[in-house]
N, C-alpha and C positions, 0 to 999 in steps of 0.2 A: 847572528844579527846585530848590526850596529844601532847604538842608540845615540842620538844627538840630543843634548839636554834631555827633555822628558819624551822625545818622540822616538818611536820604534821605526826604523827604516825596514821595509820589507821590499826586497828586490824582485821585480816583475820576472815571472817564469814564461819563457818563450815569447809570446805576444802579448803578454799581459803587462799593464802598466806597473809601475812601482806603487806600493801602497804606503800609507804614513798613519801610524796608530798613536794616539795619545788620549789621556783622559778617558772619556767613553765614544771617542770620535775615530772613525776611519775616513781617510781621504783617499777616495777612489777604491775601486773593488776587483779591477783586471777584467778579463774576460768571463770569469765564472767557470771556465772549462776545466781548469785545474784546481778544482776546489779544496782537494785533499791537502795540496801544498799551502794554500792561503791558511786553512784551518790550522795546519800544524805550525805554521809561523805564528799565528795568534795565539796559540798555545803556548809557544815557547817564550813568548812575551808575559806570560802568566795571566793572560786574558781567557775568558770563555767566549763563546759566540753571543751568549745573552748579555754580556757586559757591554756590548756596543749599541749604543741607542741612537747614533747619528751616523749617517753616511753623507760626506760632503764629496760631490762629484766636481772634478774641476773642469770637464765640459762633457758633452753627450755622447762621445764616439764609443764604440763597443768595448774596445780594450781597455776602458775606464769605468764602464758602467754595467758591463754584462754580469759582472758578479754582485750585483745589488740583491738579486733573488736570493741570495746566500744568507742574508741576514733579515729574515721577514718582519722582526720585531723593531727594527731600526728605522727611524725616519730618514727619507732621502731629501737632500737639499742641492739645489743646482741653479745656477743664474736663470734669471726669468726668460732671457732670449734663448736659451736651451731646453727650457722645460717641455716644450711642444714636442720636441724630437722625441723625447723619452715616453711621453704619453701616446704618442701616435704609433713609436716603435718603427718609423719610416727607415727602411733599410739603406737609403741613401744618405741622409743627414746624420745617422747614427754610424755610417761606415760599416754597418753589418754586412753588407754584400761582399765586403774584402774577406771576410771570414767565413761567409756562408752560414751565417747565424743571424738570429734575431733576439733582442733581449726579451728576458723572461719576466722581468718586472716593470711595469709601466707608469706605476704611481709616483708623482712628486708631492710631498707634504709641504714644502717651503720653497718658494721661489727667492732666490737670494738678489740683492742689489750691491751697488758700489757702496762701500762704506758700512755694511753688515758687520757684525763681530761673530765669531767663531771661536770661543774660548778667548785666549789672549791675541787672537789673529784678526786682523782687518781684511775684509774682502775687497780685492782690487779688481775691477772689471778690465781684464786684458784681452779683448777680441783680436782675432787673426787667424788662428788655426780655426775657431769657430766664432760664430757671433756672440756667444755667450760664455766664452772661455774666462776663467778667474785665475788668479793667484791669490795666495794667503801670505800675509806680511804681519810680522810682530816686532819690528824695529831691528832685528838681527837675522832671523831665519826667513827665507822666501820658499815657499812651496809653490813652483812655478807651472804645474801641469804640463801642458805641451807648447807653452809660449817659448820658453828657452831651455835648453839643456847645456850640460857642461861642454866645456871646449868648443865654445862659440856656435853650438848647434840650436837650431830653431825648428818649431813645427812646421809641416807642410801646409800650404793654403789652398790646396785643390779639392779638399771636401767640406765645403761649407765655410771656407776661409776667405780672406780679403787682404791683399798686399799692403795697402794703405793703413788699414787697422793694424796689421802686424807691425809695420815699421813704428807706428805711433805707441804701441804698447811696449815694444822692446826698447825703444827710446826713454820711456817712462820708467821701465825698471832700471835702466842703466844708471838712473839719477839716484837710486836709493844705495844706501851704505849696506849692502847684503854681506853678512859673513858666511852664512851657510846657503848653499843653493841646493835645494831638494826638487829634482824634476820629475817629470811624468815618466821618463825611460832614461836609462843610462845612470852613471854613477852620481851621487851626491857628492859635493865637494864644499871645501872651506874656500875662503877668498872669492865667494861668489860673485863679488862686484867685477873682478877681473874677467870672468867667464861670460858675464852678461855684456860686458863692453865688447868682448871679442864678436859676441852674437850680433851686436848692433852693427859692428864694422862688416862682418861678414854678410848681413842682410842688405846692406847698403849695396853691395856688389853682385846681389842675387839676380 
């Protein structure tokens, strides 16, 4: 398992999102279907399940929030625009219909807003994939959820998304001097600014 600065990078298994672990915080939890895999990776990072006190979901889709139930003692944080989708468990807005599953944990403890702080990271509201999508930025590392991926990829906009929002979010992220890009799916990369600029160019032709 790769570590970037103090962040343990856990590759998504199958349909699971990538998960990122630092301090007592877990960014996204995958689908929760392959729980033994996630538990094992957390153990490899020398953490126990009880060490995790905070889950930050980058958005409300099942492949990022389905595993929240695996950490019953951790608080759940998600942007205010996506909080209701978690609480209602709506199969459409959570994309649960794609997986034939519904989320098992429906509580949200803290609704995030633009500018909130998560450890050394600032919450950036980056809608487009969903209305409440966020990225986390510390001046060097960008945890981008499903807004942008490596090699010019970007999130789909047909499940609660919006093309104008996505264009604005990608454009905003392209102005950051990103060294490490840690996306919701696929490989994490250095020289992240170049990958985001490629995503901006690709989305213009989408």
